[in-house]
C-alpha positions as CSV (number, residue, x, y, z in Angstrom):
1,M,85.4,84.3,110.2
2,N,84.5,86.9,108.1
3,S,87.6,88.8,108.3
4,G,89.8,89.2,105.3
5,F,88.8,90.6,101.7
6,P,86.6,88.5,99.4
7,L,88.6,87.0,96.3
8,G,85.6,85.2,94.6
9,R,83.9,82.4,94.9
10,M,84.9,78.3,94.1
11,F,82.3,75.8,94.0
12,G,79.7,77.8,95.5
13,T,82.2,78.6,98.4
14,E,83.5,82.3,99.2
15,I,87.6,82.4,99.4
16,R,88.8,85.0,101.4
17,A,92.5,86.1,102.1
18,H,93.6,87.1,105.4
19,W,95.7,90.7,105.1
20,T,99.1,89.0,106.0
21,W,98.8,86.9,102.7
22,I,100.0,90.4,101.5
23,L,102.9,90.7,103.6
24,L,103.6,86.9,102.9
25,L,103.4,86.7,99.1
26,A,105.4,89.6,98.8
27,L,108.1,89.0,101.2
28,M,108.5,85.2,99.7
29,T,108.5,87.0,95.9
30,V,111.2,89.0,97.0
31,V,113.6,86.5,99.0
32,L,113.3,83.8,96.2
33,G,113.6,86.3,93.3
34,E,116.8,88.0,94.9
35,G,118.3,84.9,95.4
36,L,117.4,83.6,92.1
37,A,118.5,86.6,90.6
38,A,122.1,87.0,92.2
39,Q,122.7,83.6,90.5
40,A,121.7,83.9,87.7
41,S,124.5,85.1,84.9
42,T,122.4,86.8,82.2
43,G,119.7,88.9,82.0
44,G,117.4,86.4,80.4
45,E,118.5,83.8,83.6
46,A,117.4,86.6,85.9
47,A,113.8,87.3,84.3
48,W,113.2,83.4,84.7
49,G,114.4,83.7,88.4
50,W,112.0,86.4,89.2
51,G,109.4,84.5,87.2
52,S,109.7,81.4,89.3
53,A,109.4,83.3,92.5
54,I,106.3,84.9,91.6
55,A,104.9,81.6,90.6
56,S,105.8,80.0,93.4
57,A,104.3,82.7,95.9
58,V,101.1,82.4,93.9
59,L,101.0,78.4,93.9
60,V,101.5,78.2,97.7
61,F,98.4,80.4,98.2
62,L,96.6,77.8,95.9
63,S,98.1,75.1,97.6
64,V,96.2,76.4,100.8
65,A,93.0,77.3,99.4
66,I,93.1,73.6,97.8
67,H,94.1,72.5,101.0
68,E,90.5,74.3,102.6
69,L,88.4,73.5,99.8
70,A,89.1,70.2,99.7
71,H,87.7,70.1,104.0
72,V,84.7,72.3,102.5
73,A,84.1,69.8,99.4
74,V,83.8,66.8,102.3
75,A,82.5,68.2,104.8
76,R,79.2,69.1,102.2
77,R,78.9,65.4,101.2
78,N,78.6,64.8,104.7
79,G,75.8,67.5,105.3
80,I,77.8,69.9,107.4
81,G,79.0,71.7,104.5
82,G,80.4,75.4,104.3
83,S,79.9,78.7,102.3
84,V,83.4,80.6,103.2
85,V,86.6,79.9,103.4
86,V,89.6,82.4,104.9
87,I,93.1,81.9,103.8
88,Q,95.3,82.9,106.5
89,L,99.1,83.1,107.3
90,L,100.1,79.9,106.3
91,G,97.1,78.3,106.8
92,G,93.3,78.7,107.1
93,S,90.1,77.7,108.3
94,Y,86.9,77.1,107.1
95,L,83.5,77.5,108.1
96,M,80.9,74.6,108.6
97,E,77.3,75.4,108.3
98,T,76.2,72.7,111.1
99,R,78.4,71.3,114.1
100,P,79.4,67.4,113.1
101,L,76.8,65.1,114.5
102,T,79.1,62.0,114.5
103,W,82.7,61.4,114.9
104,G,82.8,60.4,111.7
105,Q,81.6,63.3,109.9
106,E,84.0,65.3,111.8
107,L,87.0,62.8,111.1
108,R,86.4,62.8,107.5
109,A,86.1,66.3,107.1
110,A,89.4,66.9,109.0
111,L,91.4,64.2,106.9
112,A,90.5,66.0,103.6
113,G,92.7,68.6,103.6
114,P,96.1,67.1,104.8
115,F,95.0,64.4,102.1
116,A,94.6,67.2,99.1
117,S,97.9,68.3,100.3
118,I,99.8,65.1,100.2
119,V,98.7,64.8,96.5
120,L,99.6,68.1,95.9
121,M,103.1,67.3,97.6
122,L,103.3,63.7,95.2
123,V,102.3,65.7,92.0
124,F,105.1,68.6,92.3
125,G,107.2,66.0,93.6
126,S,107.1,63.9,90.5
127,I,107.1,67.2,88.3
128,A,110.4,68.1,90.1
129,A,111.6,64.3,89.8
130,V,111.0,64.5,86.0
131,A,112.8,67.6,85.6
132,E,116.0,66.6,86.9
133,V,116.1,62.9,85.6
134,G,115.4,64.1,82.1
135,W,118.3,66.6,82.4
136,G,120.9,65.1,84.2
137,N,123.5,67.7,83.4
138,S,122.9,70.9,85.2
139,N,124.5,72.6,82.6
140,T,122.6,71.9,79.8
141,V,119.3,72.4,81.1
142,P,116.8,75.0,79.7
143,D,116.2,77.9,81.8
144,S,112.2,77.2,81.3
145,V,112.9,73.7,82.5
146,A,114.9,74.9,85.5
147,A,112.4,77.0,86.8
148,V,109.6,74.8,86.2
149,S,112.1,72.1,88.5
150,F,112.6,75.1,91.1
151,V,108.7,75.8,91.6
152,A,107.9,72.3,91.6
153,E,110.2,71.6,94.1
154,V,109.2,74.7,96.5
155,L,105.4,73.7,95.9
156,A,106.5,69.8,97.1
157,L,108.1,71.0,100.1
158,F,105.3,73.2,100.9
159,N,102.9,71.0,100.6
160,L,104.8,68.5,103.1
161,F,105.0,71.2,105.5
162,L,101.6,71.8,105.3
163,V,100.5,68.6,106.1
164,V,103.0,68.1,108.9
165,T,101.7,71.4,110.7
166,N,98.3,70.6,110.4
167,L,98.9,67.4,111.7
168,I,99.7,68.6,114.9
169,P,97.2,67.9,118.0
170,G,96.4,71.2,118.6
171,Y,93.7,73.5,118.4
172,P,92.8,74.7,115.3
173,M,95.2,72.6,113.3
174,D,93.5,69.4,111.6
175,G,95.3,67.3,114.1
176,A,93.2,68.5,117.2
177,R,90.2,67.9,115.0
178,I,91.5,63.9,114.2
179,V,92.0,63.6,118.1
180,H,88.5,64.8,118.8
181,A,86.9,62.5,116.5
182,I,89.1,59.5,117.7
183,V,88.1,60.5,121.5
184,W,84.4,60.9,120.7
185,A,84.2,57.4,118.9
186,R,85.8,56.1,121.9
187,S,83.9,57.2,124.6
188,G,80.5,58.3,122.8
189,R,80.2,61.8,124.3
190,D,81.5,64.9,122.5
191,E,82.1,66.9,125.6
192,V,84.7,64.6,126.6
193,A,86.7,64.7,123.5
194,T,86.8,68.6,123.4
195,R,88.3,68.4,127.3
196,V,90.9,65.7,125.7
197,A,91.3,67.7,122.4
198,S,92.0,71.1,124.6
199,R,94.4,69.1,127.3
200,V,96.5,67.2,124.3
201,G,96.8,70.5,122.7
202,R,98.1,72.4,126.1
203,I,100.7,69.6,126.3
204,V,101.7,69.8,122.5
205,G,102.0,73.4,123.3
206,G,104.1,73.5,126.1
207,G,106.7,70.6,124.4
208,I,107.1,72.9,121.4
209,I,107.7,76.1,123.7
210,A,110.4,73.9,125.5
211,L,111.8,72.6,122.2
212,G,112.0,76.5,121.2
213,A,114.1,77.4,124.4
214,G,116.5,74.4,123.7
215,V,116.9,75.9,120.3
216,V,117.3,79.0,121.7
217,V,120.2,78.1,123.7
218,F,121.6,75.4,121.7
219,V,121.3,76.4,118.1
220,D,120.1,79.8,117.0
221,L,117.7,82.8,118.4
222,W,115.3,83.4,115.7
223,P,114.0,79.6,115.0
224,G,113.8,79.5,118.5
225,L,111.6,82.4,118.9
226,A,109.7,81.1,116.4
227,L,108.8,77.7,118.0
228,I,108.1,79.6,121.2
229,V,105.4,82.1,119.6
230,A,104.1,79.0,118.1
231,G,103.8,76.9,120.9
232,W,102.3,80.0,123.0
233,M,99.6,80.4,120.3
234,L,99.0,76.5,120.3
235,V,98.8,76.9,124.5
236,G,96.1,79.8,124.0
237,S,94.0,78.3,121.1
238,S,93.4,74.8,122.9
239,R,92.0,76.5,125.7
240,I,89.3,78.1,123.8
241,L,88.0,74.7,124.0
242,D,88.2,75.1,127.6
243,R,85.8,78.3,127.6
244,R,83.6,76.5,125.2
245,L,83.2,73.9,127.4
246,F,82.1,76.2,130.0
247,L,79.6,78.5,128.4
248,Q,78.2,75.1,127.3
249,G,78.0,73.5,130.6
250,L,76.6,77.2,131.8
251,I,73.5,77.6,129.7
252,A,73.2,73.7,129.4
253,G,69.1,73.3,128.9
254,A,68.5,76.8,127.8
255,R,65.9,77.7,125.1
256,V,66.3,80.6,122.6
257,S,63.4,82.6,124.4
258,D,65.2,82.6,127.8
259,A,68.3,84.7,126.1
260,A,66.0,87.1,123.7
261,D,65.7,90.3,123.6
262,S,61.9,90.7,123.3
263,D,61.8,94.2,123.1
264,P,64.0,95.3,120.4
265,A,64.9,98.8,118.7
266,R,62.8,99.2,115.6
267,I,64.5,102.0,113.5
268,P,63.3,103.3,110.0
269,P,65.3,102.8,106.9
270,Q,66.1,106.4,106.4
271,L,67.9,107.0,109.6
272,T,71.4,107.9,109.5
273,L,74.1,106.0,110.7
274,D,75.5,108.9,113.3
275,V,72.1,108.6,114.6
276,F,71.6,105.2,115.0
277,A,74.8,104.6,116.7
278,G,74.5,107.2,119.1
279,E,70.8,106.7,119.9
280,Y,70.5,103.1,119.6
281,L,73.8,100.9,120.2
282,G,74.0,102.0,123.5
283,D,73.5,99.9,126.6
284,R,70.3,100.6,126.9
285,L,68.9,98.8,123.2
286,G,72.1,96.4,122.9
287,G,74.3,95.9,119.6
288,A,71.3,95.3,116.9
289,A,67.9,96.7,115.8
290,L,65.4,95.5,113.4
291,V,65.0,98.1,110.2
292,E,61.3,98.2,109.3
293,R,59.0,100.2,107.0
294,G,55.9,100.5,108.4
295,E,54.8,97.1,109.1
296,E,57.2,95.8,106.8
297,L,60.5,94.1,108.0
298,L,63.8,94.9,105.8
299,G,66.8,93.9,107.8
300,L,69.0,93.8,110.8
301,I,71.6,96.1,111.2
302,G,74.1,96.4,114.2
303,T,77.8,96.9,114.9
304,S,79.1,94.4,112.6
305,Q,77.4,96.5,109.7
306,I,78.4,99.9,110.8
307,K,82.0,99.2,111.9
308,R,83.1,99.0,108.1
309,I,81.8,101.7,107.1
310,P,84.1,105.0,107.4
311,R,82.9,107.2,110.4
312,R,83.0,110.3,108.2
313,S,80.6,108.6,106.1
314,W,78.0,107.9,108.9
315,P,76.2,111.3,108.5
316,M,75.5,111.1,104.5
317,M,74.7,107.0,104.9
318,R,71.1,105.7,105.7
319,T,70.7,102.3,107.8
320,E,68.6,100.6,104.8
321,Q,71.9,101.1,102.9
322,A,74.2,99.3,105.5
323,M,71.9,96.5,106.9
324,V,71.7,93.2,106.2
325,P,68.1,92.1,104.3
326,V,66.0,90.1,106.0
327,G,66.3,87.1,103.7
328,S,70.1,86.8,104.5
329,V,69.3,86.9,108.4
330,P,69.2,83.4,109.8
331,W,66.4,83.0,112.3
332,A,65.7,80.3,115.3
333,L,62.3,79.1,116.8
334,G,61.9,80.5,120.9
335,E,61.7,76.7,122.4
336,S,64.7,75.5,120.2
337,D,68.0,74.8,122.4
338,L,70.2,78.1,122.8
339,W,73.3,76.2,122.2
340,P,72.8,75.7,118.2
341,A,71.6,78.9,117.9
342,L,74.7,80.8,119.4
343,E,76.7,78.9,117.0
344,V,74.6,80.0,114.1
345,L,75.2,83.5,115.4
346,E,78.8,83.3,116.0
347,R,79.0,81.6,112.3
348,S,77.3,84.4,110.9
349,G,79.1,87.0,111.9
350,L,76.3,89.3,112.6
351,D,75.3,90.5,115.9
352,G,71.6,89.0,116.0
353,L,69.4,86.7,114.6
354,L,65.6,86.5,114.2
355,I,63.2,84.5,116.9
356,G,60.0,83.8,115.2
357,A,58.8,81.8,112.1
358,G,58.3,83.6,108.6
359,E,57.0,86.9,108.6
360,H,56.1,87.1,112.2
361,V,59.4,88.2,114.0
362,S,58.6,88.1,117.9
363,A,62.1,89.0,119.2
364,L,65.7,88.9,118.4
365,L,68.8,86.9,119.8
366,T,71.3,89.4,120.0
367,R,75.0,89.2,121.7
368,R,74.5,91.2,124.3
369,S,71.5,89.3,125.2
370,V,72.9,86.3,125.3
371,S,75.9,87.8,127.8
372,L,73.2,89.0,130.1
373,L,72.0,85.8,130.4
374,I,75.5,84.2,131.1
375,R,76.0,86.4,133.6
376,E,73.1,85.9,135.6
377,R,74.0,82.3,135.0
378,I,77.5,82.6,136.8
379,E,76.0,84.9,139.4
380,Q,73.7,82.1,140.3
381,R,76.4,79.5,140.3
382,A,78.2,81.9,142.8
383,L,75.3,81.9,144.9
384,T,74.7,78.7,144.8
385,T,78.3,77.3,145.4
386,R,79.5,79.7,147.9
387,P,78.1,78.0,150.9
388,L,79.3,75.1,150.0
389,L,82.6,76.1,149.6
390,Q,82.3,77.7,153.0
391,V,81.7,74.3,154.7
392,A,83.8,72.3,152.4
393,R,86.8,74.9,153.1
394,F,86.5,74.1,157.2
395,P,84.8,70.7,157.6
396,G,86.0,70.4,161.1
397,R,85.8,74.0,162.6
398,R,84.4,74.3,166.0
399,T,80.9,75.8,166.4
400,P,81.7,78.9,168.8
401,P,79.6,78.9,172.4
402,G,76.1,80.0,172.0
403,A,76.3,79.8,168.4
404,P,73.5,78.4,166.1
405,P,75.0,75.5,164.6
406,P,75.7,75.2,160.7
407,P,73.0,74.4,158.6
408,A,72.5,70.7,156.8
409,P,73.8,70.7,153.1
410,S,70.0,69.9,152.3
411,A,69.3,73.6,153.8
412,L,72.2,75.4,151.8
413,P,71.0,78.3,149.8
414,G,70.5,77.4,146.6
415,P,68.6,78.8,143.2
416,A,65.3,77.2,144.8
417,A,66.1,78.7,148.2
418,E,67.2,82.2,147.2
419,S,63.7,83.6,146.1
420,E,64.2,86.9,147.3
421,D,67.1,87.0,144.2
422,P,65.4,87.8,141.2
423,V,68.0,86.8,139.3
424,D,67.7,83.2,140.5
425,S,64.1,83.0,140.5
426,S,63.8,84.1,137.2
427,S,66.5,81.1,136.3
428,D,64.5,79.0,137.7
429,E,61.6,79.3,135.4
430,T,63.4,79.8,132.2
431,G,65.9,76.5,132.6
432,D,69.9,76.2,132.0
433,Q,71.9,75.8,129.0
């Protein structure tokens, strides 16, 4: 979510552009400009053609930005507003500060973007229609009017395309969020809605792949390949929801303190980045550290900060120059639920968040400490389910002569029975997430 280069802020929202837009805008300008210039009979008409191409490319980008800002505006009105919009290739993504608490919040935020694109489509379509009706004879149309008409037609068609593609019910499109909200409203359960949205996305993605294969065979190669790639991306993206459900169930009920790094690295602000990377970013201490001057906590530094800095600059740059100030680092209470804290950590783009209140920071919640807890839970689940699978796999097998009978299901080893396993016993004390 922190990818892309910043362009500025609008309505309190930071706007970032993915690097692919450099290629897209350049390609759109060249293709449209050369096409219009080839149709021109004079140098003045060619200049208007290139101007129209540049204006079309810029307004296409602004259309996507408005689409995403509409999401953020409605999300803020519903208490789940975001602060970052990333404009990606033929689409975008917006960052919500919190997950929707109700299906209504999610549905309103999801519909806002397509609604804004429909309004833009009608506006640009009306401009193109007025230009066409006002000058019925194309031979007498001034170059400026023809340019405006062309740009308006391109923008009307692009916004129509934006509406159609975003309403596809596949993650991360708006259509997937709409499906999720509707199923959430009918079932009353967020996890059921997530499972259905993932399944629908895979089905739609598979259908697009099949359609693309048909286009390759019966129509044309390149459009068919584009459809196949788009369908494959939808299928892969929808599986993200399945992984999210698995992780959410795996650590359900766990607290922040269960995944805390209770002994985080504490480094001085004058330490250079090359020393920090070599000494403190290994497996021993994880991927984040607290920057302190004496007893004063200054900030947090981790892999996310130093990877943006060229390696040749590490020996000359100190941690206080690359750290995130303590006032900008999210924090959580140790007794709070782990899953919402993980969502905050993911949205922040940092390697850790503070555990504690006020100036007292007792520990860190880092990506590495969370991964260790997840690994423990997976091992615990494997130890719990393996004997059950063995009994279920051979329910009718005979006991060899002289062999003891199989244990009853109630006596099968599980987290409580495996008391000699330190992983299992510690997991029982801390709870699940």
